[in-house]
C-alpha positions in Angstrom: -0.1 -0.1 -0.1 2.1 2.9 -1.1 0.4 4.2 -4.5 -3.1 3.2 -3.4 -3.6 5.6 -0.8 -2.6 8.4 -3.2 -5.1 7.1 -5.8 -8.1 6.7 -3.6 -7.5 10.6 -2.2 -7.3 11.7 -5.8 -10.6 9.9 -6.7 -12.3 10.9 -3.2 -11.3 14.4 -4.0 -12.9 14.2 -7.5 -15.8 12.5 -5.7 -16.3 15.4 -3.2 -15.6 18.0 -5.7 -18.1 17.2 -8.2 
């Protein structure tokens, strides 16, 4: 779990932004 959290956070931000 090194790059997974990053991607998850990115997706999370996108979901909250939209």
